[in-house]
C-alpha positions as CSV (number, residue, x, y, z in Angstrom):
1,M,14.1,55.5,-3.4
2,S,13.5,56.8,-6.8
3,V,11.9,54.8,-9.6
4,P,14.3,53.7,-12.3
5,F,14.0,54.2,-16.0
6,L,13.2,50.9,-17.7
7,I,14.2,49.9,-21.3
8,I,12.8,46.5,-22.2
9,D,13.9,44.3,-25.0
10,G,10.4,43.3,-26.1
11,Y,10.9,40.1,-28.1
12,N,13.5,39.0,-25.6
13,L,11.1,39.4,-22.8
14,M,8.3,37.8,-24.8
15,H,10.5,34.7,-25.3
16,A,11.2,34.5,-21.6
17,A,7.5,34.8,-20.8
18,G,6.7,31.8,-23.2
19,L,4.9,34.0,-25.7
20,A,7.3,33.5,-28.5
21,R,6.5,30.9,-31.0
22,A,8.6,29.1,-33.8
23,Q,6.0,30.1,-36.3
24,Y,3.2,32.5,-36.4
25,G,0.0,32.5,-38.1
26,P,-1.8,35.7,-39.4
27,G,-2.0,38.2,-36.6
28,D,-0.4,35.9,-34.0
29,L,2.7,37.8,-33.4
30,A,0.7,41.1,-32.9
31,R,-1.5,39.3,-30.4
32,K,1.4,38.1,-28.4
33,R,3.0,41.5,-28.5
34,L,-0.2,43.0,-27.1
35,E,-0.5,40.3,-24.5
36,L,3.0,41.2,-23.3
37,L,2.2,45.0,-23.0
38,I,-1.1,44.2,-21.1
39,K,0.9,41.8,-18.8
40,L,3.4,44.8,-18.1
41,A,0.7,47.4,-17.7
42,R,-0.9,45.1,-15.0
43,R,2.1,44.4,-13.0
44,L,4.2,47.8,-13.2
45,T,3.3,50.7,-10.9
46,V,1.9,53.9,-12.3
47,D,5.4,55.5,-11.8
48,E,7.1,52.6,-13.5
49,R,4.9,52.7,-16.4
50,K,5.8,56.4,-16.9
51,R,9.5,55.6,-17.1
52,C,9.2,52.4,-19.1
53,T,10.2,52.0,-22.8
54,V,9.5,48.8,-24.8
55,V,11.5,48.3,-28.0
56,F,10.6,45.8,-30.6
57,D,12.2,44.7,-33.8
58,A,10.9,46.1,-37.1
59,I,9.5,42.5,-38.0
60,D,5.6,42.6,-38.4
61,A,5.5,46.1,-37.0
62,P,1.9,47.5,-37.2
63,P,1.6,49.1,-40.7
64,N,-1.1,51.6,-39.5
65,L,0.8,52.9,-36.4
66,P,3.7,55.2,-36.0
67,G,7.1,53.9,-34.9
68,R,6.3,55.4,-31.5
69,F,3.1,55.2,-29.5
70,Q,2.0,54.8,-25.9
71,H,0.2,51.9,-24.1
72,Q,-1.0,52.7,-20.6
73,Q,1.8,55.4,-20.2
74,M,4.5,53.1,-21.4
75,I,6.4,54.2,-24.6
76,V,6.6,51.5,-27.3
77,L,9.1,51.8,-30.0
78,F,9.7,49.7,-33.1
79,A,13.1,49.8,-34.8
80,Q,13.2,51.0,-38.4
81,P,13.1,48.5,-41.3
82,G,16.4,47.0,-41.8
83,H,17.6,47.6,-38.2
84,E,17.3,45.6,-35.1
85,A,15.9,46.5,-31.7
86,D,19.5,46.0,-30.2
87,E,20.7,48.9,-32.3
88,L,18.0,51.2,-31.1
89,I,18.3,50.1,-27.5
90,E,22.0,50.8,-27.7
91,T,21.4,54.3,-28.8
92,L,18.8,54.9,-26.2
93,I,21.4,53.9,-23.6
94,S,24.2,56.1,-25.0
95,Q,21.8,59.1,-25.1
96,H,20.2,58.7,-21.6
97,S,20.9,61.6,-19.4
98,A,20.6,59.5,-16.1
99,S,22.1,56.2,-17.1
100,R,22.9,55.3,-13.6
101,R,19.2,55.2,-12.9
102,L,18.5,53.2,-16.0
103,T,17.8,49.4,-16.0
104,V,17.8,47.4,-19.2
105,V,15.7,44.3,-19.2
106,S,17.3,41.8,-21.6
107,S,19.3,38.5,-21.6
108,D,21.3,39.7,-24.5
109,H,25.0,40.1,-23.4
110,R,25.6,42.9,-26.0
111,L,22.9,45.1,-24.4
112,Q,23.9,44.1,-20.9
113,N,27.6,45.3,-21.6
114,A,26.4,48.4,-23.2
115,I,24.3,49.5,-20.0
116,R,27.1,48.4,-17.6
117,R,29.7,50.6,-19.5
118,R,27.3,53.5,-18.5
119,R,27.2,52.4,-14.9
120,G,23.4,51.4,-15.3
121,T,21.8,48.0,-14.4
122,A,21.3,44.9,-16.5
123,I,18.8,42.2,-15.7
124,D,18.1,39.1,-17.3
125,S,14.5,38.8,-18.8
126,D,13.5,35.7,-16.8
127,V,14.8,37.2,-13.6
128,F,12.7,40.4,-14.4
129,L,9.7,38.2,-14.9
130,K,10.1,36.5,-11.4
131,Q,10.4,39.9,-9.8
132,L,7.4,41.2,-11.7
133,E,5.0,38.3,-10.8
134,S,6.2,38.1,-7.2
135,P,3.1,37.9,-4.9
136,Q,4.9,40.5,-2.4
137,R,5.4,42.9,-5.2
138,H,3.4,46.2,-4.9
139,V,1.7,47.1,-8.1
140,G,-0.2,50.1,-9.2
141,Q,-3.8,50.6,-10.4
142,P,-4.8,47.9,-13.0
143,S,-4.9,48.8,-16.6
144,A,-7.9,50.4,-18.1
145,A,-9.3,47.4,-20.0
146,P,-12.8,46.5,-20.6
147,S,-12.7,43.2,-19.0
148,A,-10.7,41.1,-16.5
149,N,-10.7,38.3,-19.2
150,P,-7.3,38.3,-21.0
151,E,-8.7,37.2,-24.3
152,A,-11.3,39.9,-24.1
153,D,-8.6,42.5,-23.4
154,L,-6.7,41.4,-26.4
155,D,-9.6,41.5,-28.7
156,F,-10.3,45.0,-27.3
157,W,-6.9,46.5,-28.1
158,L,-6.9,44.7,-31.5
159,Q,-10.1,46.4,-32.4
160,E,-8.8,49.7,-31.0
161,F,-5.6,49.6,-33.1
162,E,-7.3,48.4,-36.3
163,G,-7.5,51.0,-38.9
164,I,-6.5,53.8,-36.8
165,S,-4.4,56.5,-38.6
166,P,-1.1,57.8,-37.2
167,E,-2.5,61.3,-37.2
168,K,-5.5,60.3,-35.0
169,L,-3.4,58.5,-32.7
170,D,-0.9,61.3,-32.4
171,K,-3.7,63.7,-31.6
172,E,-5.2,61.5,-29.0
173,L,-1.9,61.1,-27.3
174,V,-1.4,64.9,-27.3
175,D,-4.9,65.5,-26.0
176,Q,-4.4,63.0,-23.1
177,S,-1.1,64.5,-21.9
178,H,-1.5,67.8,-20.0
179,D,2.1,67.9,-18.7
180,A,5.3,68.9,-20.5
181,K,7.3,66.0,-22.0
182,S,10.1,64.7,-19.9
183,D,13.7,65.1,-21.1
184,W,13.7,61.4,-21.8
185,E,10.5,61.7,-23.9
186,Q,12.1,64.6,-25.7
187,R,15.2,62.5,-26.6
188,I,13.1,59.8,-28.0
189,D,11.3,62.2,-30.0
190,Q,14.5,63.6,-31.5
191,L,15.7,60.1,-32.1
192,Q,12.5,59.2,-33.9
193,Q,12.9,62.2,-36.1
194,R,16.5,61.3,-36.9
195,I,15.6,57.8,-38.2
196,Q,12.8,58.5,-40.5
197,N,15.0,57.9,-43.5
198,P,16.8,54.6,-44.2
199,N,20.2,56.2,-43.5
200,G,19.3,58.2,-40.5
201,L,20.0,55.5,-37.8
202,D,23.3,54.7,-39.5
203,E,24.3,58.3,-39.2
204,W,23.1,58.7,-35.7
205,L,25.1,55.6,-34.6
206,N,28.3,56.9,-36.3
207,E,27.9,60.2,-34.6
208,S,27.4,58.7,-31.2
209,S,30.4,56.2,-31.6
210,G,32.6,58.8,-33.2
211,R,33.2,56.5,-36.3
212,T,33.5,57.7,-39.8
213,P,30.8,56.3,-42.1
214,P,32.2,54.2,-45.0
215,S,32.4,56.1,-48.3
216,K,29.9,55.2,-51.0
217,P,31.3,53.5,-54.2
218,T,31.4,55.7,-57.2
């Protein structure tokens, strides 16, 4: 059985995992976000990580990282300022070339309806977590972290991300990848290029839905 593509609603899964907080101190949200990525990297197989995309809202996005980067072969995306992760996930669903092999992890009914319309699979975040943490589940190699201590892992990744420039990160990702990009990765690249300006995502969504954008007042 082929490995499905995964799109994960990042903050929705964080909430289900008990990592979300009503209030965050300085750096807390970034730490919880990284804790979630480390958890996923440890429990997903290598093939699953290669087909996994985690999408976060723009709130508290890392200022020194591009809107797209990789963590243990998983693609991590941040919505552009002024837009929600739901919008970006809906666009990814609409543009996916193999939607019947696509699983969306979110308890959001809007996203569940979007993937079901394209004959894909929707799974609630809490159900996904139970499956992920099942003792019977086969997992791949553990993520490459310097310690088995979760707190040490978080400190390591925070130090790794601190002060790194987008140019340096992009070069490292290119150097690490010797294979041609998959069609899915190319589509994400194209999407990221289209949403570099504030109106880009609105234009993309209008094109995908066939809607005519409202005229600007003169």
